[in-house]
C-alpha positions as CSV (number, residue, x, y, z in Angstrom):
1,M,21.6,-39.4,-1.7
2,S,19.0,-41.6,-0.3
3,E,15.6,-41.4,-2.1
4,A,14.0,-42.8,1.0
5,E,14.6,-39.5,2.8
6,L,11.6,-38.1,0.9
7,L,8.7,-40.3,0.1
8,V,6.7,-39.1,-2.9
9,S,3.5,-40.6,-4.0
10,R,0.8,-39.7,-6.5
11,D,-2.9,-40.3,-6.5
12,G,-4.2,-38.6,-9.7
13,A,-3.8,-34.9,-9.3
14,V,-2.6,-35.2,-5.6
15,V,1.1,-35.4,-4.8
16,R,2.2,-36.3,-1.3
17,A,5.7,-35.6,0.0
18,V,6.6,-37.2,3.3
19,L,9.8,-36.0,5.0
20,N,11.3,-39.3,6.1
21,R,14.1,-39.0,8.7
22,P,12.0,-40.0,11.7
23,S,15.1,-40.7,13.8
24,R,16.0,-37.0,13.5
25,R,12.4,-35.7,13.7
26,N,12.8,-35.1,9.9
27,A,15.5,-32.5,10.3
28,M,16.9,-31.4,7.0
29,D,20.3,-32.7,5.9
30,E,21.8,-32.0,2.5
31,A,20.4,-35.2,1.0
32,L,16.8,-34.4,2.0
33,V,16.8,-30.8,0.7
34,A,18.3,-31.9,-2.5
35,R,15.4,-34.3,-3.0
36,I,12.9,-31.6,-2.0
37,D,14.5,-29.2,-4.5
38,A,14.2,-31.7,-7.3
39,L,10.5,-32.4,-6.5
40,L,9.8,-28.6,-6.5
41,A,11.5,-28.2,-9.9
42,E,9.5,-31.0,-11.3
43,L,6.2,-29.7,-10.0
44,K,6.8,-26.3,-11.4
45,H,6.0,-27.6,-14.9
46,D,3.7,-30.4,-13.9
47,K,0.3,-30.0,-15.7
48,V,-1.3,-33.0,-14.0
49,A,-0.6,-32.3,-10.3
50,R,-3.0,-29.9,-8.7
51,V,-2.3,-30.4,-5.0
52,L,0.9,-31.0,-3.0
53,V,0.5,-32.2,0.6
54,I,3.7,-32.0,2.7
55,S,4.0,-34.0,5.9
56,G,6.5,-35.8,8.0
57,A,7.1,-39.4,9.1
58,G,7.2,-40.8,12.6
59,G,4.8,-38.4,14.2
60,H,6.8,-35.2,13.5
61,F,6.7,-32.6,10.7
62,C,10.2,-31.1,10.6
63,A,12.7,-30.1,13.3
64,G,14.5,-27.7,11.1
65,L,18.1,-27.9,10.0
66,D,20.2,-30.9,11.0
67,L,22.4,-29.3,13.5
68,T,25.0,-32.0,13.4
69,E,25.8,-30.7,9.9
70,V,25.7,-27.0,11.0
71,G,27.8,-27.6,14.0
72,A,30.4,-29.8,12.1
73,P,34.0,-28.5,12.8
74,E,35.4,-26.4,9.9
75,D,37.7,-23.5,9.7
76,R,35.8,-20.2,9.9
77,A,36.2,-19.2,6.2
78,T,34.9,-22.5,5.0
79,K,32.0,-22.5,7.5
80,L,31.0,-19.0,6.5
81,A,30.9,-19.8,2.8
82,R,29.1,-23.1,3.3
83,Q,26.4,-21.9,5.7
84,Q,25.7,-18.7,3.6
85,E,25.1,-20.8,0.5
86,R,23.0,-23.2,2.5
87,N,20.9,-20.5,4.0
88,R,20.5,-18.8,0.7
89,R,19.2,-22.0,-0.8
90,M,16.8,-22.4,2.1
91,G,15.2,-19.0,1.3
92,A,14.9,-20.0,-2.4
93,R,13.3,-23.3,-1.4
94,F,10.5,-21.5,0.6
95,Q,9.9,-19.2,-2.4
96,A,9.7,-22.1,-4.8
97,I,7.0,-23.7,-2.6
98,A,5.0,-20.5,-2.6
99,D,5.5,-20.1,-6.4
100,L,4.1,-23.6,-7.3
101,P,1.0,-23.5,-9.5
102,Q,-0.4,-26.3,-7.3
103,V,-2.2,-25.6,-3.9
104,V,0.3,-26.7,-1.2
105,I,-1.1,-28.1,2.1
106,A,1.2,-28.5,5.2
107,A,-0.2,-31.3,7.4
108,V,1.6,-30.8,10.7
109,E,1.9,-33.2,13.6
110,G,4.6,-33.2,16.2
111,S,7.6,-30.8,15.9
112,A,7.5,-28.0,13.4
113,F,10.6,-26.1,14.5
114,A,12.9,-23.5,12.9
115,G,13.2,-24.2,9.2
116,G,10.2,-26.5,9.5
117,L,8.2,-23.3,10.1
118,G,9.3,-22.1,6.7
119,F,7.5,-25.1,5.0
120,V,4.4,-24.4,7.2
121,C,4.3,-20.7,6.2
122,A,5.2,-21.0,2.6
123,A,2.3,-23.5,2.1
124,D,-1.0,-22.1,1.0
125,V,-2.9,-24.0,3.7
126,A,-1.6,-25.2,7.1
127,L,-3.4,-27.7,9.3
128,A,-2.3,-28.9,12.7
129,A,-3.0,-32.0,14.6
130,P,-3.4,-31.9,18.4
131,S,0.2,-33.1,18.8
132,A,1.7,-30.3,16.8
133,R,4.3,-28.1,18.4
134,F,5.8,-25.0,16.9
135,C,9.0,-23.2,17.8
136,A,11.6,-20.8,16.4
137,P,14.5,-21.7,18.7
138,E,17.4,-20.3,16.7
139,V,18.4,-17.6,19.2
140,R,18.6,-20.3,21.9
141,R,21.1,-22.1,19.7
142,G,23.2,-18.9,19.0
143,L,21.7,-18.7,15.4
144,V,19.2,-16.5,13.7
145,P,15.9,-17.3,12.0
146,A,17.0,-15.6,8.8
147,Q,15.0,-17.1,6.0
148,I,11.9,-18.1,7.9
149,L,11.3,-14.6,9.4
150,P,9.7,-12.9,6.3
151,W,7.3,-16.0,5.9
152,L,6.4,-16.0,9.6
153,A,5.7,-12.2,9.4
154,R,3.6,-12.7,6.2
155,R,1.5,-15.5,7.9
156,M,0.9,-14.1,11.3
157,G,2.1,-10.5,11.3
158,R,5.3,-8.9,12.4
159,S,4.4,-8.6,16.1
160,A,3.5,-12.3,16.7
161,A,6.5,-13.4,14.5
162,A,8.8,-11.2,16.6
163,R,7.5,-12.7,19.8
164,L,7.9,-16.3,18.6
165,C,11.4,-15.7,17.3
166,L,12.7,-13.6,20.2
167,Q,11.2,-15.7,23.0
168,G,12.1,-19.0,21.4
169,N,9.4,-20.9,23.3
170,V,7.2,-23.9,22.2
171,I,3.5,-23.3,21.4
172,G,0.8,-25.9,20.7
173,A,-1.6,-26.3,17.9
174,E,-4.5,-24.2,19.4
175,A,-2.1,-21.3,20.2
176,A,-0.6,-21.5,16.7
177,A,-4.1,-21.3,15.2
178,A,-5.0,-18.4,17.5
179,I,-2.0,-16.3,16.1
180,G,-2.5,-17.3,12.5
181,L,0.6,-19.5,12.3
182,V,-1.7,-22.3,11.0
183,H,-5.1,-21.9,9.5
184,D,-6.8,-24.6,11.7
185,A,-6.0,-26.8,14.6
186,V,-8.0,-30.0,13.9
187,S,-8.9,-33.2,15.9
188,D,-8.5,-35.5,12.9
189,L,-5.6,-34.4,10.6
190,D,-6.1,-37.0,7.9
191,A,-9.8,-36.1,7.6
192,A,-9.1,-32.4,7.5
193,V,-6.5,-32.8,4.8
194,A,-8.9,-35.0,2.7
195,A,-11.7,-32.5,3.0
196,T,-9.3,-29.6,2.0
197,V,-8.0,-31.5,-0.9
198,A,-11.5,-32.4,-2.1
199,E,-12.5,-28.7,-1.9
200,V,-9.4,-27.5,-3.7
201,L,-10.1,-30.0,-6.5
202,E,-13.5,-28.3,-7.1
203,G,-11.6,-25.3,-8.4
204,A,-10.4,-25.0,-12.0
205,P,-6.7,-25.7,-12.1
206,G,-5.9,-22.7,-14.4
207,A,-8.0,-20.4,-12.3
208,I,-6.2,-21.5,-9.2
209,A,-2.8,-21.0,-10.7
210,E,-3.7,-17.5,-11.9
211,T,-5.1,-16.7,-8.5
212,K,-1.9,-17.7,-6.8
213,A,0.0,-15.5,-9.3
214,L,-2.3,-12.6,-8.5
215,I,-1.7,-13.1,-4.7
216,A,2.1,-13.0,-5.4
217,A,1.6,-9.8,-7.4
218,L,0.3,-8.1,-4.4
219,G,3.9,-7.8,-3.2
220,P,6.9,-9.9,-2.5
221,V,7.1,-11.8,0.8
222,V,10.9,-11.3,1.0
223,P,12.0,-7.7,0.4
224,E,14.7,-7.0,-2.2
225,G,18.1,-7.7,-0.7
226,Y,16.8,-9.5,2.3
227,A,17.6,-13.0,1.3
228,E,21.3,-12.3,0.8
229,A,21.5,-10.2,4.0
230,G,19.7,-13.0,5.9
231,A,22.1,-15.6,4.5
232,A,25.2,-13.6,5.5
233,A,23.7,-13.1,9.0
234,F,23.1,-16.7,9.4
235,A,26.6,-17.6,8.3
236,R,28.1,-15.2,10.7
237,R,26.2,-16.6,13.6
238,A,26.7,-20.2,12.5
239,A,30.5,-19.6,12.6
240,S,30.3,-17.8,16.0
241,E,31.4,-19.1,19.4
242,E,27.7,-18.6,20.5
243,A,26.5,-21.1,17.9
244,A,29.2,-23.6,18.9
245,E,28.0,-23.4,22.5
246,G,24.3,-23.3,21.6
247,I,24.5,-26.3,19.4
248,A,26.7,-28.2,21.9
249,S,24.3,-27.5,24.8
250,F,21.4,-28.6,22.7
251,G,23.1,-31.9,21.9
252,E,24.2,-32.4,25.5
253,R,20.7,-31.5,26.8
254,R,22.0,-28.7,29.1
255,R,21.4,-25.0,29.4
256,A,23.6,-22.8,27.3
257,A,26.3,-20.8,29.1
258,W,24.5,-17.5,28.6
259,A,21.2,-18.8,30.1
260,P,20.5,-18.0,33.7
261,R,20.5,-21.1,36.0
262,R,17.3,-22.4,37.3
263,D,17.2,-23.1,41.1
264,G,15.6,-26.1,42.5
């Protein structure tokens, strides 16, 4: 595992975690998510850290799962088991972000696609630069947005989440702010993050942690039994012929076999 895939720095009470796979638009491979999980486990008991800022290197936030791993050739039984476990851990990761006692800020520029949307919506505050683009493209790859769906619905409502996931189109920062996917679309992301951090630090850390606990007590984001059902659904789709075609067409930059041809 390469530590360089996640760049973690601390400035007093502020922790910054930069997803650092710019050549893959910071898509999540096993090494990167293992490092993220380790950081979340550490912060859960950190009494000094008060803010976590999540961002991406190279002008992008996170393009979701690394499809070269999802699409790797395996027998069906092995793929089902591997992808079910992988998706189960993805859901647990979003919950771990939301459960942190620190205030979590997602600073988004460039692509925030698929699983990257889970980081955006599990964060307490999401800010988007003018370059930010958001998309839940899973159905276009023959997959399903299993673990991000509850977080999308919590952030922007079921209707808007349904449209984003079923249509699979790309929207910009202003549109994302209009539907509540992010809190603000800002012209200067660094300045907006700095101002938000400064305001958060005005709050008492114990009071903030208790407030987050009270927000969680209003009701679970993920209904009982959903995470397992979602992981099973993702695994079934990942092992399907549709996923094989969807991932191949994405890699080959062509339309999937089920998509209608565009004339002209």
